[in-house]
C-alpha positions in Angstrom: -80.5 -17.2 36.5 -79.9 -15.0 33.5 -79.2 -12.1 35.8 -76.7 -14.1 37.8 -74.9 -15.2 34.6 -74.8 -11.6 33.3 -73.5 -10.4 36.7 -70.8 -13.1 36.7 -69.5 -12.1 33.3 -69.7 -8.4 34.2 -67.6 -9.1 37.3 -65.3 -11.4 35.5 -64.4 -9.1 32.7 -65.3 -5.5 33.6 -63.9 -5.7 37.2 -60.3 -5.9 35.9 -60.8 -2.7 33.9 -62.5 -1.0 36.8 -59.7 -2.0 39.1 -57.1 -0.4 36.9 -59.1 2.8 36.5 -59.9 3.0 40.2 -56.2 2.4 40.9 -55.2 5.3 38.7 -57.8 7.6 40.3 -56.9 6.6 43.9 -53.1 6.9 43.3 -53.5 10.4 41.7 -51.3 11.8 39.0 -47.9 10.1 38.5 -44.8 12.1 39.5 -43.1 14.1 36.9 -39.6 13.0 35.8 -37.0 15.7 36.4 -35.5 17.6 33.5 -32.0 16.5 32.6 -29.5 19.4 32.7 -28.8 19.4 29.0 -29.2 21.7 26.1 -29.2 21.4 22.3 -27.0 23.6 20.1 -27.9 25.0 16.7 -26.5 21.8 15.0 -28.9 19.6 16.9 -26.3 18.1 19.2 -27.2 17.6 22.8 -24.8 18.6 25.5 -24.9 17.7 29.2 -23.9 20.1 31.8 -20.4 19.5 33.2 -21.1 21.3 36.5 -20.8 18.8 39.3 -23.2 20.7 41.6 -25.9 20.7 38.8 -25.4 17.0 38.2 -25.5 16.2 41.9 -28.8 18.1 42.2 -30.1 16.2 39.2 -29.2 12.9 40.8 -31.0 13.9 44.0 -34.1 14.8 42.0 -33.9 11.5 40.2 -33.7 9.7 43.6 -36.7 11.6 44.9 -38.5 10.9 41.6 -37.8 7.1 42.0 -39.1 7.1 45.6 -42.3 9.0 44.6 -42.8 6.7 41.6 -42.4 3.6 43.8 -45.0 5.0 46.2 -47.3 5.8 43.3 -47.0 2.3 41.9 -47.5 0.7 45.3 -50.8 2.7 45.8 -52.0 1.8 42.4 -51.1 -1.9 42.8 -52.8 -2.0 46.2 -56.1 -0.7 44.9 -55.9 -2.8 41.8 -55.2 -6.0 43.8 -58.0 -5.2 46.3 -60.5 -4.8 43.4 -59.2 -7.8 41.6 -59.7 -9.9 44.7 -63.4 -10.0 43.7 -62.7 -11.0 40.1 -63.1 -14.7 39.6 -61.0 -14.6 36.5 -58.0 -13.1 38.2 -58.3 -15.5 41.1 -58.5 -18.5 38.8 -55.5 -17.3 36.8 -53.5 -16.7 40.0 -54.2 -20.2 41.2 -53.7 -21.9 37.8 -50.5 -20.0 37.0 -49.0 -20.6 40.5 -49.7 -24.4 40.2 -48.4 -24.6 36.7 -45.2 -22.5 37.2 -44.3 -22.0 40.9 -40.6 -21.5 40.1 -40.6 -17.7 40.6 -42.0 -18.0 44.1 -40.9 -19.5 47.4 -43.0 -22.4 48.6 -44.6 -20.2 51.3 -45.5 -17.5 48.8 -46.9 -20.1 46.3 -49.0 -21.7 49.0 -50.3 -18.3 50.2 -51.2 -17.3 46.6 -53.0 -20.6 45.9 -55.0 -20.6 49.2 -55.9 -16.9 48.8 -57.2 -17.6 45.3 -59.1 -20.7 46.3 -60.7 -18.9 49.3 -61.7 -16.0 47.0 -63.2 -18.4 44.5 -65.1 -20.3 47.2 -66.4 -17.0 48.7 -67.4 -15.7 45.3 -69.4 -18.9 44.6 -70.9 -19.0 48.0 -72.2 -15.4 47.7 -73.9 -16.1 44.4 -75.3 -19.4 45.7 -76.7 -17.7 48.8 -78.3 -15.0 46.6 -79.8 -17.6 44.3 -81.1 -19.6 47.3 -82.6 -16.6 48.9 -84.4 -15.7 45.7 -85.6 -19.3 45.3 -86.9 -19.4 48.9 -88.9 -16.2 48.3 -90.6 -17.6 45.2 -94.1 -18.9 45.6 -93.9 -22.3 44.1 -97.3 -23.9 43.5 
C-alpha cells in the first residue's frame, strides 16, 4: 500500500516535469531566430537596412522561422500531452477547469476534454486497483 501511494505521488508530480523534459528532447533544438539586417554606429544608434531586397529576404526568413517554430511547438506539445495523459493531477485539473470555466471552448470541445479526463482518471484508478488486487490474491492469507 505504501508503494502504491508513493507511486501515485511520483506519477502525479514528477510526470509533469518528465513530460516537459521529454517534449524538449523529442522536439530537438528550437529554431534560431534570423538576424535582423541592422547595424549599430559608433554613437550606439541602431540603423535598419533600407535595401528592399534585404528586407524582403529578412521577411522570408522570418516566415520560415515562424513555420519552423510552430512545428517545433506542436511536436513538443504532442509529446507533453501524451505523457501528461498518464498524470492524474493533469487530468483532474483539465476536468475541473473545463467544468468551472467552459467559456473558452465550444460545447463539443468541452465535452471531449471532460470525457477524456474522466476516462484517463478511471483507467488510472483501474490499473492501480488491478495491481493491488493481483498482489492481494498472491498473498498467502492464513
